[in-house]
Short mmCIF file of the C-alpha atoms (twelve columns), coordinates in Angstrom:
data_MODEL
# 
_entry.id   MODEL 
# 
loop_
_atom_site.group_PDB 
_atom_site.id 
_atom_site.type_symbol 
_atom_site.label_atom_id 
_atom_site.label_alt_id 
_atom_site.label_comp_id 
_atom_site.label_asym_id 
_atom_site.label_seq_id 
_atom_site.Cartn_x 
_atom_site.Cartn_y 
_atom_site.Cartn_z 
_atom_site.pdbx_PDB_model_num 
ATOM 1   C CA . MET A 1   -0.234 0.041  -0.314  1 
ATOM 2   C CA . SER A 2   2.655  2.233  1.132   1 
ATOM 3   C CA . GLY A 3   4.450  1.638  -2.527  1 
ATOM 4   C CA . GLU A 4   1.588  2.441  -4.456  1 
ATOM 5   C CA . MET A 5   1.160  5.989  -2.412  1 
ATOM 6   C CA . ALA A 6   4.079  7.057  -3.244  1 
ATOM 7   C CA . ALA A 7   5.063  10.083 -5.515  1 
ATOM 8   C CA . PRO A 8   6.901  9.590  -8.862  1 
ATOM 9   C CA . GLY A 9   10.584 10.669 -9.119  1 
ATOM 10  C CA . GLY A 10  11.277 13.353 -11.015 1 
ATOM 11  C CA . VAL A 11  12.967 12.336 -15.397 1 
ATOM 12  C CA . ILE A 12  15.607 13.593 -16.823 1 
ATOM 13  C CA . HIS A 13  15.451 14.107 -20.475 1 
ATOM 14  C CA . ASP A 14  18.536 14.147 -22.636 1 
ATOM 15  C CA . LEU A 15  17.906 16.538 -24.977 1 
ATOM 16  C CA . GLY A 16  20.470 16.415 -27.359 1 
ATOM 17  C CA . TYR A 17  22.267 19.598 -26.435 1 
ATOM 18  C CA . GLN A 18  26.509 18.887 -26.864 1 
ATOM 19  C CA . HIS A 19  28.258 20.495 -23.765 1 
ATOM 20  C CA . TYR A 20  31.139 22.953 -24.424 1 
ATOM 21  C CA . ASP A 21  35.065 21.741 -23.379 1 
ATOM 22  C CA . GLY A 22  36.455 24.363 -25.365 1 
ATOM 23  C CA . PRO A 23  39.007 27.343 -24.102 1 
ATOM 24  C CA . ARG A 24  37.640 29.715 -21.272 1 
ATOM 25  C CA . LEU A 25  39.216 33.362 -22.672 1 
ATOM 26  C CA . GLY A 26  37.571 34.715 -18.979 1 
ATOM 27  C CA . ARG A 27  37.242 38.467 -18.646 1 
ATOM 28  C CA . LEU A 28  39.509 40.521 -20.499 1 
ATOM 29  C CA . ALA A 29  37.846 38.279 -23.489 1 
ATOM 30  C CA . ILE A 30  34.084 39.091 -22.095 1 
ATOM 31  C CA . ILE A 31  35.156 42.692 -22.020 1 
ATOM 32  C CA . ARG A 32  36.813 43.569 -25.061 1 
ATOM 33  C CA . ALA A 33  33.647 41.166 -26.622 1 
ATOM 34  C CA . LEU A 34  31.365 43.616 -24.926 1 
ATOM 35  C CA . ILE A 35  33.493 46.581 -26.079 1 
ATOM 36  C CA . TRP A 36  33.386 44.906 -29.636 1 
ATOM 37  C CA . HIS A 37  29.562 45.045 -29.222 1 
ATOM 38  C CA . SER A 38  28.830 48.077 -27.729 1 
ATOM 39  C CA . LEU A 39  30.647 50.204 -30.085 1 
ATOM 40  C CA . ARG A 40  29.268 48.038 -32.928 1 
ATOM 41  C CA . SER A 41  25.710 48.949 -31.487 1 
ATOM 42  C CA . ALA A 42  26.500 52.915 -31.090 1 
ATOM 43  C CA . PHE A 43  26.408 53.730 -35.225 1 
ATOM 44  C CA . GLY A 44  23.699 50.857 -35.226 1 
ATOM 45  C CA . ILE A 45  25.259 47.802 -36.749 1 
ATOM 46  C CA . GLY A 46  24.391 44.977 -36.820 1 
ATOM 47  C CA . ARG A 47  20.786 46.016 -36.150 1 
ATOM 48  C CA . GLY A 48  17.868 47.635 -38.992 1 
ATOM 49  C CA . VAL A 49  17.927 50.677 -40.809 1 
ATOM 50  C CA . LYS A 50  16.200 53.415 -38.531 1 
ATOM 51  C CA . ALA A 51  18.830 52.453 -35.543 1 
ATOM 52  C CA . LYS A 52  21.487 53.942 -38.610 1 
ATOM 53  C CA . ILE A 53  20.017 56.975 -39.603 1 
ATOM 54  C CA . VAL A 54  21.110 59.297 -36.628 1 
ATOM 55  C CA . PRO A 55  24.615 58.283 -36.725 1 
ATOM 56  C CA . ILE A 56  25.377 58.069 -40.427 1 
ATOM 57  C CA . LEU A 57  23.469 61.836 -40.525 1 
ATOM 58  C CA . THR A 58  25.765 63.048 -37.297 1 
ATOM 59  C CA . PHE A 59  29.016 61.862 -39.421 1 
ATOM 60  C CA . VAL A 60  28.214 63.135 -42.909 1 
ATOM 61  C CA . ILE A 61  27.369 66.177 -40.957 1 
ATOM 62  C CA . MET A 62  30.491 66.603 -39.355 1 
ATOM 63  C CA . CYS A 63  32.494 65.370 -42.295 1 
ATOM 64  C CA . LEU A 64  31.391 67.519 -44.815 1 
ATOM 65  C CA . PRO A 65  32.695 71.302 -43.911 1 
ATOM 66  C CA . ALA A 66  36.337 69.039 -44.034 1 
ATOM 67  C CA . VAL A 67  35.967 67.494 -48.291 1 
ATOM 68  C CA . VAL A 68  34.148 70.680 -49.168 1 
ATOM 69  C CA . ASN A 69  37.130 72.721 -48.077 1 
ATOM 70  C CA . ALA A 70  39.747 70.062 -49.226 1 
ATOM 71  C CA . VAL A 71  38.023 70.652 -52.193 1 
ATOM 72  C CA . ALA A 72  38.173 74.379 -52.208 1 
ATOM 73  C CA . ALA A 73  41.986 73.432 -51.180 1 
ATOM 74  C CA . ALA A 74  42.251 71.602 -54.524 1 
ATOM 75  C CA . ARG A 75  41.326 74.540 -56.579 1 
ATOM 76  C CA . GLY A 76  44.113 76.849 -54.806 1 
ATOM 77  C CA . GLY A 77  42.255 77.957 -51.705 1 
ATOM 78  C CA . GLY A 78  43.616 77.281 -48.484 1 
ATOM 79  C CA . ARG A 79  42.780 75.718 -44.749 1 
ATOM 80  C CA . VAL A 80  39.880 78.055 -43.680 1 
ATOM 81  C CA . ILE A 81  38.542 75.895 -40.607 1 
ATOM 82  C CA . PRO A 82  40.297 75.343 -37.450 1 
ATOM 83  C CA . TYR A 83  41.990 72.334 -36.287 1 
ATOM 84  C CA . ASP A 84  41.095 72.706 -32.198 1 
ATOM 85  C CA . THR A 85  37.622 74.142 -32.828 1 
ATOM 86  C CA . TYR A 86  37.037 72.682 -35.706 1 
ATOM 87  C CA . LEU A 87  33.250 74.577 -36.163 1 
ATOM 88  C CA . PHE A 88  32.427 74.999 -33.010 1 
ATOM 89  C CA . GLN A 89  28.889 75.380 -32.895 1 
ATOM 90  C CA . LEU A 90  28.785 72.616 -35.023 1 
ATOM 91  C CA . ARG A 91  30.474 70.146 -33.592 1 
ATOM 92  C CA . GLY A 92  28.375 71.104 -30.571 1 
ATOM 93  C CA . LEU A 93  25.225 70.542 -31.985 1 
ATOM 94  C CA . VAL A 94  26.269 67.027 -33.618 1 
ATOM 95  C CA . MET A 95  27.796 66.025 -30.744 1 
ATOM 96  C CA . VAL A 96  24.921 66.745 -28.103 1 
ATOM 97  C CA . ILE A 97  21.948 64.847 -30.470 1 
ATOM 98  C CA . PHE A 98  24.588 61.964 -30.972 1 
ATOM 99  C CA . VAL A 99  24.720 62.023 -27.475 1 
ATOM 100 C CA . ALA A 100 21.301 62.021 -26.568 1 
ATOM 101 C CA . ALA A 101 20.434 59.145 -29.916 1 
ATOM 102 C CA . GLN A 102 23.566 56.876 -29.076 1 
ATOM 103 C CA . ALA A 103 24.018 57.142 -25.487 1 
ATOM 104 C CA . PRO A 104 20.344 54.852 -24.571 1 
ATOM 105 C CA . GLU A 105 21.535 52.260 -26.990 1 
ATOM 106 C CA . LEU A 106 24.295 51.024 -25.405 1 
ATOM 107 C CA . VAL A 107 22.767 50.975 -21.690 1 
ATOM 108 C CA . SER A 108 19.571 51.997 -21.210 1 
ATOM 109 C CA . ARG A 109 17.769 48.754 -23.432 1 
ATOM 110 C CA . ASP A 110 20.270 46.357 -21.096 1 
ATOM 111 C CA . LEU A 111 18.311 47.568 -18.189 1 
ATOM 112 C CA . ARG A 112 14.589 47.192 -19.575 1 
ATOM 113 C CA . SER A 113 15.830 43.548 -20.148 1 
ATOM 114 C CA . HIS A 114 16.774 42.543 -16.881 1 
ATOM 115 C CA . VAL A 115 20.106 41.438 -18.472 1 
ATOM 116 C CA . LEU A 116 22.389 42.714 -16.150 1 
ATOM 117 C CA . PRO A 117 22.913 39.928 -13.330 1 
ATOM 118 C CA . LEU A 118 24.102 38.067 -16.320 1 
ATOM 119 C CA . TYR A 119 26.860 40.292 -18.051 1 
ATOM 120 C CA . LEU A 120 27.797 40.651 -13.855 1 
ATOM 121 C CA . CYS A 121 27.749 37.498 -13.140 1 
ATOM 122 C CA . ARG A 122 31.493 35.906 -12.393 1 
ATOM 123 C CA . PRO A 123 34.148 36.194 -13.952 1 
ATOM 124 C CA . MET A 124 33.137 39.556 -14.882 1 
ATOM 125 C CA . ARG A 125 33.424 41.924 -12.241 1 
ATOM 126 C CA . ARG A 126 30.544 44.621 -10.978 1 
ATOM 127 C CA . LEU A 127 32.812 47.355 -13.356 1 
ATOM 128 C CA . ASP A 128 33.740 45.754 -15.773 1 
ATOM 129 C CA . TYR A 129 30.345 46.710 -17.713 1 
ATOM 130 C CA . PRO A 130 30.267 50.248 -17.341 1 
ATOM 131 C CA . LEU A 131 34.097 50.609 -18.526 1 
ATOM 132 C CA . ALA A 132 33.483 48.391 -20.797 1 
ATOM 133 C CA . LYS A 133 30.343 50.817 -22.164 1 
ATOM 134 C CA . LEU A 134 32.574 53.930 -21.157 1 
ATOM 135 C CA . ALA A 135 35.391 52.797 -23.540 1 
ATOM 136 C CA . ALA A 136 33.416 51.416 -26.481 1 
ATOM 137 C CA . PHE A 137 30.819 55.276 -26.549 1 
ATOM 138 C CA . THR A 138 33.981 57.338 -26.091 1 
ATOM 139 C CA . ALA A 139 35.180 55.615 -29.315 1 
ATOM 140 C CA . ALA A 140 32.571 56.329 -30.860 1 
ATOM 141 C CA . CYS A 141 33.196 59.626 -30.176 1 
ATOM 142 C CA . LEU A 142 36.156 59.653 -30.715 1 
ATOM 143 C CA . ILE A 143 35.734 59.084 -34.492 1 
ATOM 144 C CA . LEU A 144 32.450 61.037 -34.988 1 
ATOM 145 C CA . ILE A 145 35.536 63.892 -34.360 1 
ATOM 146 C CA . GLU A 146 38.426 62.917 -34.871 1 
ATOM 147 C CA . ILE A 147 38.205 61.712 -38.591 1 
ATOM 148 C CA . PRO A 148 36.972 64.826 -39.379 1 
ATOM 149 C CA . LEU A 149 39.737 66.749 -38.331 1 
ATOM 150 C CA . LEU A 150 41.960 63.848 -40.070 1 
ATOM 151 C CA . LEU A 151 40.333 64.102 -43.491 1 
ATOM 152 C CA . LEU A 152 40.741 68.047 -43.491 1 
ATOM 153 C CA . TYR A 153 44.006 67.401 -42.699 1 
ATOM 154 C CA . LEU A 154 44.507 64.857 -45.501 1 
ATOM 155 C CA . GLY A 155 42.787 67.406 -47.714 1 
ATOM 156 C CA . THR A 156 44.923 70.351 -46.627 1 
ATOM 157 C CA . ILE A 157 48.871 68.798 -47.055 1 
ATOM 158 C CA . VAL A 158 47.438 67.159 -50.202 1 
ATOM 159 C CA . ASN A 159 47.915 70.641 -52.082 1 
ATOM 160 C CA . ALA A 160 50.400 71.753 -49.578 1 
ATOM 161 C CA . SER A 161 54.078 72.924 -51.152 1 
ATOM 162 C CA . GLY A 162 57.141 71.642 -49.534 1 
ATOM 163 C CA . GLY A 163 57.923 69.936 -46.291 1 
ATOM 164 C CA . ALA A 164 57.729 73.127 -44.179 1 
ATOM 165 C CA . ALA A 165 54.559 73.863 -44.519 1 
ATOM 166 C CA . ILE A 166 52.933 70.036 -43.694 1 
ATOM 167 C CA . TRP A 167 55.289 70.334 -41.091 1 
ATOM 168 C CA . ASN A 168 53.309 73.417 -39.878 1 
ATOM 169 C CA . GLU A 169 49.827 71.834 -40.796 1 
ATOM 170 C CA . THR A 170 51.132 68.524 -38.573 1 
ATOM 171 C CA . LYS A 171 51.704 70.816 -35.841 1 
ATOM 172 C CA . ALA A 172 47.987 72.420 -36.273 1 
ATOM 173 C CA . LEU A 173 46.742 68.799 -36.441 1 
ATOM 174 C CA . ILE A 174 47.873 67.199 -32.698 1 
ATOM 175 C CA . PRO A 175 46.503 70.181 -30.474 1 
ATOM 176 C CA . GLY A 176 43.541 70.317 -32.770 1 
ATOM 177 C CA . LEU A 177 43.778 66.008 -32.090 1 
ATOM 178 C CA . LEU A 178 43.951 65.799 -28.359 1 
ATOM 179 C CA . ILE A 179 40.619 68.647 -28.053 1 
ATOM 180 C CA . GLY A 180 38.447 66.095 -29.866 1 
ATOM 181 C CA . ALA A 181 39.222 63.734 -26.902 1 
ATOM 182 C CA . LEU A 182 38.944 65.703 -24.536 1 
ATOM 183 C CA . TRP A 183 34.972 66.238 -25.537 1 
ATOM 184 C CA . ALA A 184 34.872 62.095 -26.891 1 
ATOM 185 C CA . VAL A 185 35.630 61.695 -23.291 1 
ATOM 186 C CA . VAL A 186 33.375 64.048 -21.295 1 
ATOM 187 C CA . PHE A 187 30.661 63.644 -23.678 1 
ATOM 188 C CA . ALA A 188 30.808 59.737 -23.475 1 
ATOM 189 C CA . ALA A 189 31.255 59.807 -19.160 1 
ATOM 190 C CA . ILE A 190 28.076 62.724 -19.489 1 
ATOM 191 C CA . GLY A 191 25.807 60.643 -21.759 1 
ATOM 192 C CA . LEU A 192 26.218 57.469 -20.378 1 
ATOM 193 C CA . ALA A 193 25.764 58.555 -16.729 1 
ATOM 194 C CA . LEU A 194 22.727 60.291 -17.467 1 
ATOM 195 C CA . ALA A 195 21.366 57.530 -20.002 1 
ATOM 196 C CA . SER A 196 21.826 54.624 -16.981 1 
ATOM 197 C CA . LEU A 197 19.339 56.548 -14.525 1 
ATOM 198 C CA . THR A 198 16.703 55.122 -16.868 1 
ATOM 199 C CA . GLY A 199 15.714 51.487 -18.552 1 
ATOM 200 C CA . ARG A 200 13.382 53.282 -20.500 1 
ATOM 201 C CA . ARG A 201 15.380 55.367 -24.020 1 
ATOM 202 C CA . ALA A 202 12.567 57.539 -24.575 1 
ATOM 203 C CA . TYR A 203 13.628 59.342 -20.998 1 
ATOM 204 C CA . ALA A 204 16.764 58.983 -21.455 1 
ATOM 205 C CA . THR A 205 17.375 60.848 -24.414 1 
ATOM 206 C CA . GLY A 206 14.801 63.109 -22.644 1 
ATOM 207 C CA . ALA A 207 17.251 63.919 -19.878 1 
ATOM 208 C CA . ILE A 208 20.667 63.991 -22.042 1 
ATOM 209 C CA . ALA A 209 19.667 66.636 -24.662 1 
ATOM 210 C CA . ILE A 210 17.312 68.719 -22.064 1 
ATOM 211 C CA . TYR A 211 20.505 68.865 -19.692 1 
ATOM 212 C CA . LEU A 212 22.770 69.246 -22.454 1 
ATOM 213 C CA . PHE A 213 21.092 71.588 -24.419 1 
ATOM 214 C CA . LEU A 214 18.843 74.043 -21.629 1 
ATOM 215 C CA . SER A 215 22.937 74.544 -20.491 1 
ATOM 216 C CA . TRP A 216 24.076 75.100 -23.534 1 
ATOM 217 C CA . SER A 217 21.860 77.919 -24.023 1 
ATOM 218 C CA . LEU A 218 22.034 79.112 -20.320 1 
ATOM 219 C CA . ALA A 219 25.459 79.896 -20.864 1 
ATOM 220 C CA . SER A 220 25.125 81.273 -24.333 1 
ATOM 221 C CA . ILE A 221 22.752 83.089 -22.994 1 
ATOM 222 C CA . LEU A 222 24.660 84.142 -20.238 1 
ATOM 223 C CA . ILE A 223 27.555 85.253 -22.240 1 
ATOM 224 C CA . GLY A 224 25.341 87.822 -24.561 1 
ATOM 225 C CA . VAL A 225 23.814 89.298 -21.827 1 
ATOM 226 C CA . THR A 226 27.189 90.340 -19.506 1 
ATOM 227 C CA . GLY A 227 28.581 91.791 -22.164 1 
ATOM 228 C CA . GLY A 228 30.701 88.818 -23.728 1 
ATOM 229 C CA . ARG A 229 32.572 88.952 -26.900 1 
ATOM 230 C CA . PRO A 230 34.357 86.377 -29.139 1 
ATOM 231 C CA . GLY A 231 37.853 87.777 -29.708 1 
ATOM 232 C CA . PRO A 232 41.574 86.264 -29.291 1 
ATOM 233 C CA . ALA A 233 42.947 84.774 -26.439 1 
ATOM 234 C CA . GLY A 234 44.717 87.114 -23.329 1 
ATOM 235 C CA . ALA A 235 41.368 89.383 -24.237 1 
ATOM 236 C CA . ALA A 236 39.516 89.202 -21.522 1 
ATOM 237 C CA . GLY A 237 35.826 89.945 -21.498 1 
ATOM 238 C CA . PRO A 238 33.647 91.307 -17.945 1 
ATOM 239 C CA . LEU A 239 34.294 88.729 -14.939 1 
ATOM 240 C CA . ALA A 240 30.914 87.838 -15.204 1 
ATOM 241 C CA . SER A 241 30.491 86.245 -18.938 1 
ATOM 242 C CA . ARG A 242 33.984 84.573 -17.959 1 
ATOM 243 C CA . LEU A 243 32.167 82.792 -15.657 1 
ATOM 244 C CA . ALA A 244 29.261 82.388 -17.294 1 
ATOM 245 C CA . GLY A 245 30.890 79.279 -19.481 1 
ATOM 246 C CA . LEU A 246 31.007 77.722 -16.138 1 
ATOM 247 C CA . VAL A 247 27.401 76.753 -16.796 1 
ATOM 248 C CA . SER A 248 28.023 73.952 -19.323 1 
ATOM 249 C CA . PRO A 249 29.514 71.377 -20.793 1 
ATOM 250 C CA . VAL A 250 30.304 72.605 -23.833 1 
ATOM 251 C CA . THR A 251 31.055 75.767 -22.906 1 
ATOM 252 C CA . VAL A 252 33.509 74.635 -19.605 1 
ATOM 253 C CA . LEU A 253 35.780 72.404 -22.665 1 
ATOM 254 C CA . GLU A 254 36.005 75.649 -24.874 1 
ATOM 255 C CA . GLY A 255 36.890 77.330 -21.569 1 
ATOM 256 C CA . VAL A 256 39.523 75.145 -20.918 1 
ATOM 257 C CA . ARG A 257 41.309 74.796 -24.552 1 
ATOM 258 C CA . GLN A 258 41.470 78.313 -24.403 1 
ATOM 259 C CA . TRP A 259 43.256 78.361 -21.026 1 
ATOM 260 C CA . LEU A 260 45.442 75.405 -22.233 1 
ATOM 261 C CA . GLY A 261 46.637 77.974 -24.771 1 
ATOM 262 C CA . GLY A 262 44.027 78.026 -27.845 1 
ATOM 263 C CA . THR A 263 44.232 81.186 -29.965 1 
ATOM 264 C CA . THR A 264 41.501 80.595 -32.451 1 
ATOM 265 C CA . VAL A 265 38.420 82.759 -31.834 1 
ATOM 266 C CA . SER A 266 35.151 81.254 -30.821 1 
ATOM 267 C CA . PRO A 267 31.797 82.384 -29.348 1 
ATOM 268 C CA . VAL A 268 33.063 81.701 -26.005 1 
ATOM 269 C CA . PRO A 269 35.521 84.529 -24.402 1 
ATOM 270 C CA . PRO A 270 38.809 83.824 -23.447 1 
ATOM 271 C CA . PRO A 271 39.372 82.443 -19.195 1 
ATOM 272 C CA . GLY A 272 41.672 85.126 -18.728 1 
ATOM 273 C CA . SER A 273 42.297 84.835 -14.609 1 
ATOM 274 C CA . VAL A 274 39.668 82.316 -14.250 1 
ATOM 275 C CA . GLY A 275 40.827 79.788 -16.467 1 
ATOM 276 C CA . ALA A 276 42.267 77.023 -13.588 1 
ATOM 277 C CA . LEU A 277 38.355 77.390 -12.582 1 
ATOM 278 C CA . TYR A 278 37.435 76.029 -16.007 1 
ATOM 279 C CA . GLY A 279 40.177 72.847 -15.324 1 
ATOM 280 C CA . VAL A 280 38.467 72.641 -11.835 1 
ATOM 281 C CA . MET A 281 34.942 72.224 -13.290 1 
ATOM 282 C CA . LEU A 282 36.211 69.945 -16.117 1 
ATOM 283 C CA . ILE A 283 37.519 67.858 -13.261 1 
ATOM 284 C CA . VAL A 284 34.482 67.808 -11.490 1 
ATOM 285 C CA . LEU A 285 31.722 67.130 -14.994 1 
ATOM 286 C CA . LEU A 286 33.988 63.886 -15.050 1 
ATOM 287 C CA . ALA A 287 34.522 62.571 -11.862 1 
ATOM 288 C CA . ALA A 288 30.540 63.138 -10.833 1 
ATOM 289 C CA . SER A 289 29.597 61.186 -14.378 1 
ATOM 290 C CA . LEU A 290 32.225 57.947 -13.370 1 
ATOM 291 C CA . GLY A 291 30.843 57.998 -10.251 1 
ATOM 292 C CA . GLY A 292 27.714 57.837 -10.974 1 
ATOM 293 C CA . LEU A 293 28.040 55.433 -13.129 1 
ATOM 294 C CA . ALA A 294 30.167 53.294 -10.810 1 
ATOM 295 C CA . VAL A 295 27.165 53.863 -7.685  1 
ATOM 296 C CA . ARG A 296 24.681 53.444 -10.873 1 
ATOM 297 C CA . TYR A 297 26.322 49.767 -11.637 1 
ATOM 298 C CA . ARG A 298 27.322 48.600 -8.050  1 
ATOM 299 C CA . LYS A 299 23.677 48.821 -7.196  1 
ATOM 300 C CA . ALA A 300 22.566 47.406 -10.948 1 
ATOM 301 C CA . GLY A 301 24.873 44.427 -10.413 1 
ATOM 302 C CA . VAL A 302 22.722 43.379 -7.515  1 
ATOM 303 C CA . SER A 303 19.548 43.837 -8.273  1 
# 
């Protein structure tokens, strides 16, 4: 009787899946794969046509002035676009659009689908995920900023006469590349930090666009109201207009460029004696963004 009433045991069915007996590549290979996948995602590679629209348009818009300048140089003209600022208003606008549209693509989707515990299990550590995303998005921003500078450089030296002219162009290009790298790091860090706050892409895009656009607009208004005028480095304007640039990451980057010795005229007045404040503000923006990412993913890693 007791045998008849006993519950039947469980049955394990062999569905024919093969076991993986290959090499375990470990943590570094996972990070490299995540960086490569994220870099592809930043440009919509591997996804549908809609995902490629913003990256392609922003890249074409950024490269178009360099191509036009190269055509003009081939017809006897010279380089009219500076390397360090490129076209400041255009670069700022395109970067804001690109970061607002693509930063959520890298992080918001994973937050909404709740796959982070799968990413952050061993051998991958919790901070490896945001660091990989930051590296990938910084590389994407570098591509958007630096390739137009290289096209501008190549279009200029092809028509340059003599080694001295080529060397002068090279010396002018290097600071431009360094400033571009600074733009890429700052925009990538801020964009990912804001995008990581929500799993809804529309909210993340709105938060990034509102912060970057409004702060830039506010800084421009304050500079104009307080009497700031474009001028060469060293021609410092009123103190209020020089401090107004601290409001926005875009104007902070431009203030740091001029503080470090840039002489190209821009809509942001030279910081003059308060240049060190721009350097401090840049460090604060980076520290706040990177710290926010670290805190966000320490919590997300255990959810």
